[in-house]
C-alpha positions, 0 to 999 in steps of 0.5 A: 500500500503506498504511503500517505504523505502531503503533496509537496506541490500543494505546500509549494503553491500555498507558500508562494501565496503566503510570500505574496501576502508578505510582499504586499504587507498583508500577512497577518499574525495571531496576537498572543494575549495572555490575560484580560481585565476590561481593556487591560491586556498582557501581550507577551508579558507586557501591559497593553491597553486595548483599543481594538475590541468590540466590547463597547460596554465592557460587559465581557469582563462584567462580574455579574456576567461572569457569575452567570456563567459560573452558576450556569455550569452548576447545572452540570452541562457545558455543551448542548450536545445536539442541534436545537431541533433535536435535543439541544434546546434548553429553557435558557435558549427560549428565555433569551430569545424572548428577551431579545425579541422584547429588547428589539421590539419584535415579535420573535427572535432566533439564536445563531452561533455567530453573526456570520452564521446568522447572515449565511443562514438567513439570507439564502433562506429568504432569497433564491434564484429569480430574486434581486438583492440590492447590497451596499458596497461596504457591507460586511463579508458575512452579508456578501457571502450570504448574498452569494449563497442565496443564488439571487442576483446581487446588485451593488449600490454606492455606499450609503447612497439612497439616490443611487439605490433609487435609480437601481431599483427603478431600472430593475423594476420588473426584473425580479420576482422578489427584492431585498435591500441588504445593509449593515446598520453600522459599518464596522470599518468606517464607523458610519450609520446606514440611512435606514429611514431613506432605505425603508421609504424606498423599500415601500415605494418599490415593493422591496423588503429590508434586511439590516445587520445591526451587529455594531449598533445593538446595545450602543445606538439609541437611548435604550441601546436597541440599535440603528432602528432606535437611533433613527426613530423607526421602532414603529416601522422597523426593517423586515429582518434585523440581525444582531450579535451578542459578542460585541456590546453584549460581551458574550458570544453568538447572534440572533435574528428578529422579526415576525413570528412567521419569519422566525418559524420559517427560519427554524426550518430553512436557515441551514446554519441554525438547523444543522448547528449544535445549540449554544451552551446553556451557561453562555445563554444564561450569561447573555441574559445577564448581559442583556439585562445590564445593557437594558437597565443601566443607561450609564454604560452608554452615557459613559461610552458616549462621553469617552468617544467624545473625549477621544475625538476631541483629543485627536482633533486637537492634534490635527488628526482627522477621524472618520465615522459618525460621532454616535458610534464607538468606531473611530477610523484614521485613514493611512492609505498604504498597508505597510505604513499602517502595519508599521504604525500599529506595531509602533503603537503596540510598543508604546502600550496600545493595541489598535487594529491596523486594517488592510485589504481585503477587509477594506479596499486597496490603498484605504488601510487605516487604524480602526480605533474602538472605544469602550465604556471602561476606558479611563480618561487618562488612557484616552488622552494617552492614546491621543498623545502617542498617536499625535507623535507617531502619525506624522512619522508614519505618513511621511515614512521618515 
């Protein structure tokens, strides 16, 4: 019997691809984080302040959330052991879905393992061949992949441009059986907010439905933290489908989709990433319920976050540093341009004690690399001021290359 060995030709091919990433400054390395306490990290034994996490409300390290996990484990189970439609469903899942639906002002909610899985399962369940999807050009990769898997025809419109979308809808008025407008609520790399009011008006005018990925708006935007829909005052007439994640502002893990009872019942049968995925661990669902309760009942978390965002934006502006995004979001992109300059600046910041995302292609378009600074409610004023001061020293050097 011939020996089974890996093909050297495959390794050679992959090595050449990795070398090309190196030459383009696009090779990525997993950071080795040894400990986390709020925004304080240890990276290779050195203390670092995290300005790259999506833990916007600081709930990932909240004592009440952590205690919920411990209490959940006392029930004697870690994993659910099966898909929820078989034997993996628990009372904690049902309770969490009811509370998420109430939080979002929807009739029902359905849990998924992640935001990526939610989009990959829901979009192909709702759209198919013969349908049309109108997608914002800066949509998240999970939305892009969900649209591709749906087999619907996807038409991409210029970012956050209702006028261009109107033209696209009008020109294809009789082309499709059903039509969906698909957008992020908050765009994760640009920190701006989709013009949902305009999109919903267009949907009504052109007989389309609206799907919103509100991963970065949930828990953050609106007075009650209900997200982009509340931010625009659309709770009485929300989009048809809203996806939210549990691993960002809520600090835990997973995702959910909200809508009508009929929608959720349909997805239980047709969203393959729900049907064929093991249920979320019950202790995690319990912890998420605690995090959700904290987010709902403690508006000081959002008030502190907004104060921190305003302080850092002001400190950067005082140093002549242009910051993109909407001031209502905790995402502060600083455009650099070249990938190598961006990664070098990220490394320099790390050496000074700050972990900031150095974002390059393909996450953002080529030559639009940037620092993606994210703010948390648990950042302190001295930490915010120190980042602005250090970035003010390093940024001119990074941009001139000297």
